[in-house]
C-alpha positions in Angstrom: -29.7 -11.4 9.7 -29.8 -9.4 6.4 -30.7 -11.4 3.3 -28.2 -11.8 0.5 -29.2 -9.6 -2.6 -31.1 -11.3 -5.3 -29.2 -11.9 -8.7 -30.7 -9.5 -10.9 -28.6 -10.0 -13.7 -30.2 -11.9 -16.6 -28.3 -14.3 -18.5 -27.9 -13.3 -22.1 -29.3 -15.5 -24.9 -26.0 -16.1 -26.6 -24.1 -17.6 -23.5 -24.0 -21.2 -23.6 -22.7 -22.1 -20.4 -22.4 -26.0 -21.3 -20.2 -25.1 -24.5 -17.9 -23.0 -22.6 -17.4 -25.9 -20.1 -16.7 -28.2 -22.7 -14.2 -25.6 -24.5 -12.6 -25.1 -21.0 -12.5 -29.1 -20.3 -11.1 -29.5 -23.8 -8.3 -26.9 -23.1 -7.2 -28.7 -19.9 -7.1 -31.8 -21.6 -4.7 -30.6 -24.4 -2.5 -28.8 -22.2 -2.1 -31.7 -19.4 -1.7 -34.6 -22.1 0.8 -32.5 -23.9 2.3 -30.8 -21.2 6.0 -31.3 -22.4 5.4 -29.6 -25.6 3.3 -27.2 -24.2 6.2 -26.2 -21.5 8.7 -26.2 -24.4 6.7 -23.8 -26.5 6.2 -21.5 -23.6 9.9 -21.4 -22.6 10.7 -21.0 -26.2 8.3 -17.7 -26.5 9.5 -16.5 -22.9 13.3 -16.6 -24.2 12.3 -15.3 -27.7 10.4 -12.4 -26.1 13.3 -11.7 -23.5 16.5 -12.8 -25.6 18.0 -9.0 -25.2 17.5 -8.8 -21.4 20.6 -8.2 -19.4 20.5 -11.5 -17.3 20.2 -13.8 -19.8 23.0 -12.1 -22.0 25.0 -11.9 -18.9 24.8 -15.7 -18.7 25.5 -16.0 -22.2 22.2 -17.4 -23.6 23.0 -15.4 -26.9 19.5 -15.7 -28.0 19.1 -19.4 -27.7 15.3 -20.5 -27.1 15.8 -24.3 -27.1 15.1 -25.8 -23.6 18.4 -27.7 -23.8 20.8 -24.7 -24.2 18.7 -22.9 -21.4 19.1 -26.2 -19.2 23.1 -26.1 -20.0 23.8 -22.4 -19.5 21.2 -21.1 -17.2 22.0 -22.0 -13.4 19.4 -22.7 -11.0 19.3 -19.7 -8.7 17.8 -18.5 -5.5 16.1 -15.0 -4.8 19.5 -14.0 -3.3 21.1 -14.4 -6.7 18.7 -12.2 -8.4 18.3 -9.4 -5.7 20.7 -6.9 -7.0 18.7 -6.8 -10.5 15.2 -6.9 -8.5 16.8 -4.0 -6.4 17.8 -1.9 -9.5 14.5 -2.4 -10.8 12.7 -1.5 -7.5 14.7 1.7 -7.7 13.6 3.1 -10.8 15.8 1.4 -13.5 13.6 0.9 -16.6 16.1 -0.9 -18.9 15.3 -4.4 -19.9 17.3 -6.3 -16.9 14.9 -9.1 -16.5 12.2 -8.7 -18.9 11.7 -6.9 -22.2 8.4 -5.6 -20.8 8.3 -2.9 -18.0 8.0 -4.2 -14.5 5.8 -2.2 -12.7 5.3 -3.9 -9.3 6.8 -7.0 -7.3 4.5 -9.2 -5.6 5.7 -11.4 -2.5 
């Protein structure tokens, strides 16, 4: 059986694994202990960035970025509900339909 290649990469002197692990664990602690606030902020950022997209305008969100308005106005949907929008994007429509950023691929 062939032998696995030996690790030829030497660790750099400025790389501190213990410090990196500590920072990573602190980040996990912060986002999990404040999950509600983190989710509010993420939703607000997404809605702010995409305020002008067709889908949100069609439903009358009108630039609102707060969770309460979003929950009141935006329906719970299935893939079939947005399939016409996805089809338009897949067929080359580059206008801001679902996202203000260009969509280059869909993953399933």
